[in-house]
C-alpha positions in Angstrom: -12.7 -18.4 -18.5 -13.0 -22.0 -17.6 -15.6 -24.5 -16.4 -13.1 -26.2 -14.1 -14.4 -26.8 -10.5 -13.2 -24.4 -7.9 -10.2 -25.5 -5.7 -11.3 -23.4 -2.7 -14.7 -22.0 -1.9 -16.0 -19.8 0.9 -19.7 -20.4 1.1 -21.9 -17.9 3.1 -19.1 -17.0 5.4 -19.5 -14.5 8.2 -17.0 -13.1 10.8 -17.5 -10.7 13.6 -14.9 -8.9 15.7 -15.7 -6.9 18.8 -18.5 -4.6 17.6 -17.7 -4.9 13.9 -19.2 -7.3 11.4 -16.2 -7.8 9.2 -17.8 -10.4 6.9 -21.5 -10.8 6.3 -22.7 -13.8 4.3 -19.8 -13.7 1.9 -19.4 -16.3 -0.9 -16.2 -16.4 -2.9 -14.4 -19.1 -4.9 -11.0 -19.6 -6.7 -10.8 -21.7 -9.9 -7.7 -22.8 -11.8 -6.7 -20.5 -14.6 -8.6 -17.2 -14.4 -7.2 -14.3 -12.2 -9.9 -13.3 -9.7 -9.6 -9.6 -8.7 -10.8 -8.6 -5.3 -11.4 -5.0 -4.6 -13.0 -2.8 -2.0 -12.3 0.2 0.3 -10.2 -0.3 3.5 -12.5 -2.0 6.0 -14.6 -3.7 3.2 -13.6 -7.1 4.5 -11.0 -8.2 2.0 -8.2 -8.8 4.6 -10.6 -10.8 6.8 -11.6 -13.0 3.9 -7.9 -13.5 2.9 -7.0 -14.5 6.5 -9.9 -17.0 6.7 -8.7 -18.6 3.4 -5.2 -18.6 4.8 -6.1 -20.2 8.0 -5.4 -17.2 10.2 -9.0 -16.7 11.3 -11.9 -19.2 11.6 -15.3 -18.1 10.3 -18.1 -17.7 12.8 -20.5 -19.3 10.3 -20.4 -20.7 6.8 -18.2 -23.2 5.2 -14.7 -23.4 3.6 -14.4 -26.2 1.0 -11.3 -27.5 -0.7 -11.9 -29.5 -3.9 -15.6 -29.6 -2.9 -15.0 -31.0 0.5 -15.9 -29.0 3.6 -12.6 -28.3 5.4 -11.5 -26.8 8.7 -8.4 -24.6 8.2 -7.3 -24.5 11.9 -4.2 -22.5 11.0 -1.8 -21.5 8.2 -0.3 -25.0 8.2 -3.7 -26.4 7.3 -4.0 -23.9 4.5 -0.5 -24.7 3.2 -1.4 -28.4 3.3 -4.4 -27.7 1.2 -2.2 -25.8 -1.4 -3.3 -22.3 -0.4 -0.6 -19.7 -0.1 -1.1 -16.1 0.8 1.7 -13.6 -0.1 1.1 -10.5 2.0 2.5 -6.9 1.6 4.9 -7.5 4.4 7.0 -10.2 3.0 8.0 -12.9 5.5 11.6 -13.6 4.4 14.6 -14.2 6.5 17.0 -11.5 5.3 20.2 -13.1 6.6 19.6 -16.4 4.9 20.2 -17.2 1.2 17.7 -17.2 -1.6 17.7 -21.0 -1.6 17.1 -21.3 2.1 14.2 -18.9 1.9 12.6 -20.6 -1.1 12.8 -24.0 0.6 12.1 -22.8 4.1 10.6 -25.6 6.1 11.3 -28.2 3.4 15.1 -28.2 3.1 16.4 -31.4 1.4 18.7 -33.5 3.6 21.2 -36.3 3.3 23.2 -38.4 5.7 26.8 -37.4 6.1 29.1 -40.4 6.2 25.9 -42.4 5.8 25.0 -41.7 9.4 24.5 -38.0 10.4 21.6 -36.0 8.8 22.7 -32.7 7.2 21.5 -30.3 4.6 21.9 -31.4 1.0 23.2 -28.1 -0.3 23.6 -29.3 -3.9 20.0 -30.5 -4.0 18.7 -27.4 -2.4 20.6 -25.2 -4.9 19.3 -27.3 -7.9 15.7 -27.2 -6.8 15.9 -23.5 -6.2 17.4 -22.8 -9.7 14.6 -24.8 -11.3 11.9 -22.9 -9.4 13.5 -19.5 -10.1 13.7 -20.4 -13.8 9.9 -20.9 -13.9 9.6 -17.3 -12.8 12.3 -16.1 -15.3 14.3 -14.9 -12.3 18.1 -15.1 -12.7 19.6 -14.5 -9.3 22.3 -16.4 -7.3 20.5 -18.9 -5.1 23.4 -18.4 -2.5 22.9 -14.6 -2.3 21.4 -13.3 1.0 17.8 -12.3 0.5 18.4 -9.1 2.5 20.5 -7.7 -0.4 17.6 -8.1 -2.9 15.1 -5.4 -3.9 11.4 -5.7 -3.0 10.5 -7.1 -6.4 13.0 -9.9 -6.2 12.0 -10.8 -2.6 8.4 -11.0 -3.8 9.3 -13.5 -6.5 11.4 -15.5 -3.9 8.1 -15.8 -2.0 6.3 -16.9 -5.1 9.0 -19.5 -5.7 8.5 -20.7 -2.1 4.8 -21.1 -2.9 5.7 -23.2 -6.0 8.1 -25.3 -4.0 5.1 -26.3 -1.8 3.0 -27.2 -4.9 0.7 -24.2 -4.3 -2.6 -24.6 -6.2 -4.1 -21.3 -4.9 -2.0 -18.1 -4.8 -3.5 -15.0 -3.0 -1.5 -11.8 -3.8 -2.3 -8.9 -1.4 -1.4 -5.5 -2.9 1.5 -7.1 -4.8 2.5 -3.9 -6.8 2.3 -1.4 -3.9 6.1 -1.0 -3.8 7.0 -1.9 -7.4 8.1 0.3 -10.4 6.4 0.0 -13.7 8.9 -2.4 -15.2 8.7 -4.6 -12.1 4.9 -4.6 -12.4 5.2 -5.9 -16.0 7.5 -8.7 -14.9 5.1 -9.7 -12.1 2.2 -9.7 -14.6 4.3 -12.0 -16.9 4.8 -14.4 -13.9 1.0 -14.3 -13.2 0.2 -15.2 -16.8 2.6 -18.1 -16.6 1.0 -19.4 -13.4 -2.4 -19.1 -15.0 -1.2 -21.3 -17.8 0.0 -23.8 -15.2 -3.5 -24.0 -13.7 -2.8 -22.1 -10.5 -5.9 -20.4 -9.0 -5.0 -16.7 -8.4 -6.7 -14.1 -6.2 -5.3 -10.6 -6.9 -6.1 -7.9 -4.3 -5.4 -4.3 -5.3 -6.4 -0.7 -4.8 -5.1 0.0 -8.3 -8.2 -0.3 -10.4 -6.3 0.0 -13.7 -4.4 -3.2 -12.8 -7.7 -5.0 -12.1 -9.0 -3.9 -15.5 -5.8 -5.2 -17.2 -5.3 -8.4 -15.3 -8.5 -9.8 -13.7 -10.7 -12.2 -15.6 -13.3 -12.0 -12.9 -13.8 -9.1 -10.4 -15.5 -9.4 -7.0 -16.3 -6.0 -5.3 -16.8 -5.8 -1.5 -18.3 -3.1 0.6 -19.1 -3.1 4.3 -18.3 -6.8 4.7 -20.5 -7.9 1.9 -20.0 -8.9 -1.8 -21.8 -6.3 -3.9 -20.8 -7.5 -7.4 -19.2 -10.5 -9.2 -18.5 -9.6 -12.8 -16.4 -11.0 -15.6 -13.8 -8.9 -17.4 -15.2 -6.0 -19.3 -18.6 -5.7 -17.6 -17.5 -3.1 -15.1 -16.0 0.3 -16.0 -13.7 2.0 -13.5 -16.5 4.4 -12.6 -18.7 1.3 -11.9 -16.1 -0.1 -9.6 -15.7 3.1 -7.7 -19.5 3.5 -7.3 -19.8 -0.2 -6.1 -16.9 0.1 -3.7 -18.0 3.4 -2.1 -21.8 3.5 -2.6 -21.4 6.9 -4.1 -20.0 8.8 -7.1 -16.6 10.4 -6.4 -15.3 13.7 -7.6 -13.1 13.4 -10.6 -9.4 13.6 -9.9 -8.9 16.3 -12.5 -9.9 19.6 -10.8 -9.5 23.2 -12.1 -6.2 24.7 -11.1 -7.1 28.4 -11.0 -5.5 29.3 -7.6 -3.2 32.3 -7.8 0.1 31.6 -6.0 1.0 33.9 -3.1 4.3 34.7 -1.3 7.2 32.3 -1.2 6.9 29.9 1.7 10.1 27.8 1.1 13.3 28.6 -0.7 15.8 25.7 -0.6 18.7 24.5 -2.8 18.7 21.0 -4.3 22.0 20.6 -6.0 22.3 23.4 -8.6 18.6 24.1 -8.5 16.6 26.3 -6.1 13.2 25.0 -5.0 10.5 27.6 -4.3 7.1 26.8 -2.9 4.4 29.5 -2.7 1.2 30.0 -0.8 -1.8 28.3 -2.4 0.5 26.0 -4.5 0.8 22.2 -4.7 4.1 21.0 -6.1 4.4 17.3 -7.1 7.7 15.4 -7.1 8.0 12.7 -9.8 10.8 10.1 -9.9 11.5 6.4 -10.0 12.6 4.5 -6.9 15.9 5.9 -5.7 15.4 9.2 -7.4 15.7 11.2 -4.2 12.1 12.5 -3.8 11.7 11.1 -0.3 15.2 12.3 0.7 14.3 15.8 -0.4 11.1 15.9 1.6 12.9 14.6 4.7 15.8 17.1 4.2 13.3 20.0 4.0 11.8 18.8 7.3 15.3 18.7 8.9 15.2 14.9 9.2 18.5 14.2 7.3 22.0 14.5 8.6 22.9 16.8 5.7 20.1 19.2 6.6 20.8 22.6 8.0 17.5 22.4 9.9 16.1 20.1 12.6 12.5 18.7 12.8 11.8 20.8 15.9 12.8 24.0 14.1 10.9 22.9 11.0 7.7 22.4 13.1 8.3 25.8 14.7 8.4 27.4 11.2 5.1 25.8 10.3 6.2 22.6 8.4 4.6 19.2 8.8 5.8 15.9 7.4 3.6 12.9 6.5 6.1 10.1 5.9 5.7 7.4 3.3 5.7 4.7 6.0 2.8 5.5 8.4 4.5 3.6 11.2 7.3 6.3 11.1 4.8 9.0 11.7 2.6 7.4 14.3 3.0 5.7 17.7 0.8 2.8 17.0 -0.1 1.9 20.6 -1.2 5.5 21.4 -4.8 6.7 20.7 -6.0 8.9 17.9 -6.2 11.8 20.3 -2.6 11.3 21.6 -1.2 11.0 18.1 -2.9 14.2 16.9 -1.8 16.3 19.9 1.7 14.9 20.5 3.7 17.7 18.7 1.3 20.4 19.9 1.2 19.8 23.7 2.7 23.3 24.5 -0.4 24.9 23.0 -2.6 23.2 25.6 -0.4 23.6 28.7 -2.1 25.5 31.5 -0.1 26.0 34.7 1.6 22.6 34.7 -1.4 20.7 33.4 -3.1 20.1 30.1 -6.4 21.7 29.1 -8.1 18.4 28.3 -11.4 20.0 27.4 -9.7 22.2 24.8 -7.9 19.1 23.5 -11.1 17.1 23.2 -12.9 19.9 21.4 -10.1 20.3 18.9 -9.7 16.5 18.3 -13.5 16.1 17.8 -13.5 19.0 15.3 -10.5 17.5 13.4 -11.9 14.0 13.3 -15.0 15.5 11.6 -13.0 17.7 9.3 -10.8 14.9 7.9 -13.5 12.3 8.3 -11.7 9.8 10.5 -13.8 6.6 11.0 -14.8 5.4 13.5 -15.2 8.7 15.4 -13.4 7.3 18.5 -10.6 9.5 19.7 -9.6 6.8 22.3 -9.1 4.1 19.7 -5.4 3.0 19.2 -4.3 4.1 15.7 -3.0 0.5 15.0 -6.7 -0.5 14.8 -7.5 2.0 12.0 -7.3 1.4 8.3 -4.3 2.7 6.4 -6.4 5.6 5.0 -7.6 6.7 8.4 -4.1 6.4 9.8 -3.0 8.8 7.1 -5.7 11.2 8.0 -4.6 11.2 11.7 -1.1 12.4 10.6 -2.7 15.0 8.4 -5.0 16.2 11.2 -1.9 16.5 13.5 -0.5 19.2 11.4 -3.8 21.0 11.0 -3.9 21.0 14.8 -0.5 22.7 14.8 -1.6 25.3 12.2 1.1 24.2 9.7 1.5 26.4 6.7 3.6 23.8 4.7 2.9 20.1 4.3 5.5 17.7 3.0 3.7 14.5 1.9 5.7 11.4 1.0 3.4 9.0 -1.0 0.3 10.3 0.8 -2.1 7.8 -0.8 0.1 4.8 -0.8 -1.8 1.6 -0.1 -5.2 3.2 0.6 -8.4 2.7 -1.1 -10.0 4.9 -3.8 -12.5 6.5 -1.3 -9.8 7.4 1.2 -7.6 8.6 -1.7 -10.3 11.0 -2.9 -10.7 12.4 0.6 -6.9 13.0 1.0 -6.9 14.8 -2.4 -9.8 16.9 -1.2 -7.9 17.8 2.0 -4.8 18.7 0.0 -6.8 21.0 -2.3 -8.5 22.7 0.7 -5.2 23.2 2.5 -3.8 25.0 -0.5 -7.0 27.0 -1.1 -6.7 28.2 2.6 -3.3 29.6 1.9 -1.0 26.7 2.6 1.6 25.1 0.4 2.3 21.5 -0.3 5.2 19.5 -1.7 4.3 15.8 -2.3 5.8 12.8 -3.9 3.9 9.9 -5.5 4.8 6.9 -7.6 1.5 7.2 -9.5 2.0 9.5 -12.4 -1.8 10.2 -12.8 -1.9 11.4 -9.2 1.1 13.7 -9.6 -0.2 15.2 -12.9 -3.8 15.7 -11.7 -3.2 17.2 -8.2 -0.1 19.4 -8.8 0.1 23.0 -10.0 3.5 22.1 -11.3 5.8 19.1 -11.3 9.4 18.7 -10.3 11.1 15.7 -11.9 14.0 14.1 -10.1 16.6 11.6 -11.0 19.5 10.3 -8.9 19.0 13.1 -6.3 19.0 15.9 -8.9 16.2 18.0 -10.3 16.1 17.4 -14.0 12.9 19.3 -15.0 10.4 21.8 -13.6 7.2 21.3 -15.6 4.5 24.0 -15.3 0.9 24.0 -16.5 1.5 26.9 -18.9 4.1 24.7 -20.7 4.2 21.1 -22.0 2.4 19.7 -19.0 2.1 16.1 -20.0 2.9 12.7 -18.7 5.2 12.2 -21.7 7.2 15.3 -20.8 7.7 14.0 -17.2 8.6 10.5 -18.4 11.1 11.9 -20.9 12.7 13.9 -18.1 13.0 10.8 -16.0 14.5 8.8 -18.8 11.6 6.3 -19.0 
């Protein structure tokens, strides 16, 4: 820890949006050196706080100070001028442009051609970019198009852009949500180097194990308020969960004493047959590019090499919750419309819809899956990620699905929403349904599944059951980790 004065401070900041108190008297500061973890459930106020520090929103009350001086951040440009850079989950890169052009976007070095005409100084741009990438231990061609890079490299390009602007405050929002374990380690090395250089870092994550590992100080938010500020080691993971949610959560590890029933799915994957039974949850484990997502989409008939089609799959009782929620929802439509969309034929009465029956069902489902707020007319784009996920889940409950195909069902959602999704999965299986799901979190795969299928390069390489060597090490060995 350090006694250095904060670079940026939010002092008693409040912010209200129509009918919602997003921030309520929040104080928060970022100091050079220590990593400041920021955690809370979806809707706790983290995003609003980040956007105020990044100049996107103005506070209704309270003060933002930079180097001890009250400052009005009237827009992102003001934040950048103050040395504050926010790196969001949705990376704002220009895919068709080179690495160097993206790193120095808005600050491209120029020269005068023939001593008269201004033009881009390509050599200087390349040289500056190489030096910035070297600080991040990133060895990529500065002339390569950014669109050809993986997510981890694009993220580091964004950090290099921040360094090019002499960032003194770096705010990372869910930076590891799309990274593999090795890429996470590389990012952590970069963060350690930036700490040494005196950059003030805010690290926002739903992954509490990362907060335990990385954060020197942890701020916990709930319902728009700060409920705890604690240095490293003072909060256990259970403490974090309790502070975030205001309640104790069920443990992830539940008894697996359901007796499987009849086969629901029998499908070939390469040389291996996949079988899913009633009352069974099958987890798919694999690294990025392993084929777990492709398998789920093929089972749903959503791949060109599938013998089925999505409409036939739905007719046979299958439902898919895709990894990207925007692929499973029509964001401008309401909660009610998104739930009912694939099930309209059930409510058709002589050329019209039975709106009363629809309303009754939607109200029941919102209660069952605990969608908040309980407003069926609200556009789904206004819901948190966890609640959007539950809308898709409820859609298939409305259609009496017998089989759920879930692709990263808890990706990017907070610990409270994750526990609710897990509870819904267990209840679905106990009621006689079957689930096949993929997850990049090994703990989730091992704790929720009745058995685990390990995949590598599109092939099934192991089928690990609870009556055998059911361990993370067995799965990792099968994956070649």
